[in-house]
C-alpha positions in Angstrom: 84.9 36.7 199.9 85.7 37.2 196.2 88.7 35.1 195.0 91.1 37.1 192.8 93.8 35.5 190.7 96.5 37.2 188.6 99.8 36.1 187.1 102.9 38.1 186.5 106.0 37.2 184.5 109.1 37.6 186.5 111.4 40.2 185.0 113.2 43.5 185.9 109.8 45.0 185.4 107.0 42.5 186.3 104.6 42.0 183.4 101.0 41.0 184.2 99.6 38.3 181.9 96.3 39.0 180.2 93.2 37.2 181.4 91.3 35.3 178.7 87.8 34.2 178.5 87.3 30.4 178.1 84.8 30.0 175.3 83.4 26.7 176.5 83.8 25.0 179.8 83.9 21.7 177.9 87.6 22.6 177.3 88.2 22.7 181.1 86.2 19.4 181.6 88.4 17.8 178.9 91.6 19.0 180.7 90.4 17.5 184.0 89.5 14.3 182.1 93.0 14.1 180.7 94.6 14.9 184.1 92.5 15.0 187.2 95.7 16.1 189.0 94.5 19.6 188.1 92.2 19.1 191.0 94.1 16.6 193.2 96.9 14.2 192.1 95.6 11.6 194.6 92.2 11.2 193.0 91.3 8.6 190.4 88.8 9.6 187.7 86.1 7.0 187.4 83.3 8.7 185.3 82.5 11.4 182.9 79.0 12.6 182.0 77.6 9.9 184.3 73.9 9.3 183.9 71.8 9.3 187.1 68.6 7.5 187.6 66.6 10.6 186.9 68.0 11.5 183.5 70.6 14.0 184.7 74.4 13.8 183.9 77.2 14.3 186.4 80.1 16.1 184.8 82.9 14.1 186.5 83.3 11.5 189.2 86.4 10.5 191.1 87.6 8.3 194.0 90.2 9.1 196.6 92.6 6.5 198.2 90.1 5.8 201.0 87.3 4.9 198.5 85.3 8.1 199.0 83.5 9.5 196.0 84.1 13.1 194.7 81.3 14.7 192.7 82.8 17.3 190.3 80.4 19.7 188.6 81.3 22.6 186.3 79.2 25.7 186.5 78.7 26.1 182.7 75.6 28.2 182.0 73.9 27.6 185.3 73.5 30.2 187.9 75.7 29.8 191.0 72.8 28.8 193.2 71.6 26.3 190.6 75.0 24.6 190.4 75.2 24.3 194.2 71.7 22.8 194.4 72.4 20.5 191.5 75.7 19.2 192.9 74.0 18.5 196.3 71.2 16.7 194.3 73.8 14.5 192.6 75.5 13.7 195.9 72.2 12.5 197.3 72.1 10.0 194.4 75.7 9.0 194.8 75.2 8.2 198.4 73.1 5.2 197.6 75.5 3.6 195.1 77.0 0.2 196.1 80.3 -1.2 195.0 78.8 -3.0 192.0 77.3 0.1 190.5 80.5 2.1 191.1 82.5 -0.6 189.3 80.0 -0.5 186.5 80.3 3.2 186.2 84.1 2.8 185.8 83.7 -0.1 183.3 81.4 2.0 181.1 83.6 5.1 181.4 86.7 3.3 180.2 84.8 1.5 177.5 83.4 4.8 176.1 86.4 7.1 176.5 89.4 4.8 176.2 87.9 2.2 173.8 88.7 -0.7 176.2 86.7 -1.6 179.2 88.7 -2.0 182.4 88.0 -3.2 185.9 88.0 -0.8 188.8 90.1 -3.2 190.8 92.9 -3.0 188.3 92.7 0.8 188.2 92.9 1.0 192.0 95.8 -1.3 192.1 97.7 0.7 189.5 96.9 4.1 191.1 97.3 3.3 194.8 99.2 0.0 194.8 96.3 -1.8 196.4 92.6 -2.4 195.9 89.8 -1.1 198.2 87.4 -3.5 200.0 83.8 -3.4 198.8 82.7 -2.3 202.2 85.0 0.7 202.1 83.8 2.1 198.8 81.5 5.1 199.0 81.5 5.3 202.8 81.6 9.1 202.4 81.7 11.7 199.6 82.6 15.3 198.8 81.4 17.8 196.2 83.6 20.1 194.1 82.2 22.9 192.0 84.4 24.3 189.3 83.7 27.9 188.3 85.4 31.1 187.1 83.4 33.1 189.7 80.6 32.8 192.2 78.4 35.5 193.6 78.8 36.5 197.3 75.5 35.0 198.4 76.4 31.6 196.9 79.9 31.7 198.5 78.1 32.3 201.9 76.0 29.2 201.2 79.0 27.1 200.5 80.8 28.4 203.6 77.7 27.7 205.7 77.3 24.2 204.4 81.0 23.5 205.1 80.7 24.8 208.6 77.8 22.4 209.1 80.1 19.5 208.1 78.8 19.2 204.5 81.9 18.4 202.4 81.6 20.9 199.6 84.2 23.2 198.0 84.6 25.5 195.0 87.6 25.6 192.7 88.0 28.9 190.9 89.9 28.9 187.6 91.2 31.7 185.4 92.8 31.5 181.9 95.8 33.7 181.1 97.9 34.1 177.9 101.4 35.2 177.1 103.3 35.0 173.8 100.9 32.6 172.2 100.8 30.3 175.3 97.7 29.8 177.4 97.8 29.0 181.2 95.3 27.8 183.7 95.3 29.2 187.2 93.3 27.7 190.1 92.4 28.7 193.6 90.3 26.8 196.2 87.6 28.7 198.0 88.2 26.6 201.2 91.3 24.7 202.2 90.9 21.3 200.4 92.5 19.5 203.4 89.6 20.8 205.6 87.0 19.5 203.1 88.8 16.2 203.0 88.7 16.0 206.8 84.9 16.6 206.7 84.6 13.8 204.1 86.3 11.4 206.5 83.7 12.2 209.2 80.6 12.0 207.0 78.4 9.0 208.0 80.0 8.6 211.3 78.5 5.9 213.5 80.7 5.9 216.5 82.0 8.8 218.6 85.7 9.5 218.2 87.8 7.4 220.6 90.3 10.2 221.2 93.2 8.5 219.3 94.7 9.8 216.1 95.5 8.1 212.8 98.8 9.1 211.2 99.9 8.3 207.6 103.7 8.3 207.3 105.0 8.7 203.8 108.1 6.4 203.9 110.3 6.8 200.8 108.6 10.1 200.0 111.5 12.3 201.2 111.4 10.7 204.7 112.4 7.4 206.2 110.7 5.3 208.9 114.0 4.1 210.2 114.8 7.7 211.2 111.4 8.2 212.8 112.0 4.9 214.7 115.4 6.0 215.9 114.8 9.6 216.8 111.1 9.5 217.7 109.0 11.6 215.4 106.4 11.7 212.7 106.7 14.2 209.8 105.1 15.5 206.6 105.9 18.1 204.0 105.8 19.0 200.3 102.8 21.3 200.7 100.3 22.6 203.2 97.8 19.9 202.3 100.2 17.3 203.7 101.6 19.1 206.7 98.6 21.2 208.0 96.9 18.3 209.8 100.0 17.8 212.0 98.7 20.9 213.9 95.8 18.8 215.2 98.3 17.1 217.6 99.1 18.3 221.1 101.3 16.9 223.8 99.9 13.8 225.3 97.9 12.6 222.3 98.3 9.0 221.3 98.9 8.3 217.6 98.8 5.1 215.6 101.1 5.2 212.6 100.4 3.6 209.2 102.7 3.4 206.2 100.4 3.4 203.2 100.5 0.2 201.1 102.6 -1.4 203.9 100.9 -1.5 207.3 100.9 -0.2 210.8 104.4 0.3 212.3 103.9 2.1 215.6 102.0 3.8 218.4 103.3 6.6 220.5 102.6 9.6 222.6 103.1 13.1 221.2 105.8 15.0 223.2 105.4 18.5 221.7 103.7 20.6 219.0 104.7 20.9 215.4 108.2 22.1 214.5 109.7 23.0 211.1 112.8 21.1 209.9 115.3 23.9 210.8 113.8 24.1 214.4 113.6 20.4 215.0 116.2 18.9 217.4 117.0 15.3 218.4 119.1 13.8 221.1 122.4 12.2 219.9 124.8 10.8 222.5 123.1 12.7 225.2 123.1 16.0 223.5 120.5 17.9 221.6 121.4 18.6 218.0 119.7 19.9 214.9 118.0 17.2 212.9 119.5 18.7 209.8 122.9 17.7 211.0 121.9 14.3 212.3 122.8 11.0 210.5 119.7 10.0 208.6 118.5 8.0 205.6 116.4 10.7 203.8 116.7 14.4 203.0 113.4 15.6 204.4 113.0 18.3 201.8 116.0 20.2 203.1 116.1 22.2 199.9 112.6 23.5 200.7 113.4 24.5 204.3 113.0 28.3 203.5 109.6 27.7 202.0 107.1 27.7 204.9 104.4 26.0 202.7 106.6 23.2 201.2 109.0 22.5 204.1 109.0 19.3 206.2 107.3 19.6 209.6 107.9 17.3 212.6 106.0 16.2 215.7 108.2 14.5 218.4 106.8 11.2 219.6 107.8 8.8 222.4 107.1 5.3 221.0 105.0 3.0 223.1 105.5 0.3 220.5 107.3 0.7 217.1 108.5 -2.0 214.7 110.7 -2.1 211.6 108.9 -2.0 208.2 109.4 -5.8 207.8 107.2 -6.3 210.9 104.4 -3.9 209.8 100.9 -5.1 210.6 98.3 -5.1 207.9 95.0 -6.9 207.9 91.7 -6.8 205.9 89.4 -4.3 207.6 92.1 -2.0 208.9 91.5 1.8 208.6 93.5 3.8 206.0 93.3 7.4 204.9 95.4 9.8 202.7 95.4 12.6 205.3 98.6 12.8 207.4 96.6 13.1 210.6 92.9 12.5 211.1 90.4 11.7 213.8 88.5 8.6 212.6 84.9 8.0 213.7 84.1 4.8 211.9 83.6 1.4 213.5 86.5 0.2 211.5 88.8 2.5 213.5 87.7 1.1 216.8 88.3 -2.4 215.5 91.7 -1.3 214.1 92.9 0.1 217.4 91.7 -2.8 219.5 93.3 -5.3 217.1 96.6 -3.6 217.3 96.5 -3.4 221.0 96.0 -7.1 221.1 98.8 -7.8 218.6 101.3 -5.5 220.3 100.1 -6.3 223.9 99.2 -2.6 224.6 96.6 -1.5 227.1 
């Protein structure tokens, strides 16, 4: 379906901002180059105008926290179908890159655009607080097309590919102006969290074992001590973070990891997702609102009236849970930036079996 974007200035009488035509998409590429957060704040830009082995140039390349590659292609003067085909063609080349070539792409990128060549290891450490094992780099990828518009037939092609588990998405942008200022507006064609979930499943080698991975953002408006005490997992600050909680149903088993720290618990889901103002915990034998409970974080209480940004909770009965000081982290353990996902890699099977052994769980 066509994506429409407009911006109004808030006033007694709303004033619609004028849409402007971007003279060259090089301007947009340069903006993304300077701040890839325009697309996703959790991505690390690793290449610009990257030459392929067949004398074509990929506009931009990025990595996510799991080591997956993102191919970013601007439509420019290509027809919509041409840019889709070209992006898929680039992805077929990307799929074969090993860790050495990826590191070399980043080395040449920093040398050319920043004047000083840097190592990918250092960049990963600075961005995510840890490096990524060579075996984890480029286990999967996704494709992002940046365009001001797409024709309906091409949108149907993108939707079809996505439904068939091909991780492709389109970011639509518009330029607006007001009183000498220029603004960039963006809208994703598909929910980016769904595309990310497809990325996780690409290249699967094992069937899903039925157990869920959970990333718990300790010190990001929430606190593991509270989760340990009251029995829950939570996420918020945007639909990208909280939406995957809806995957969980009563009886599911979840393995909880604190990024950059380690695994801290495994438990059984007790109920479906609840927003902060609906979530209750037991204190001295009585059910009370979690908002009024003693706790060590605020859980975005100031966003409670915003359904998109509010904190959401899933009650969990812990089978085994430990303080942060006893978190378990080993080389080869699975990690992912999604709050909840269904891993299908051999690494996940190893991860679960290893934690079962460490925590003496059947």
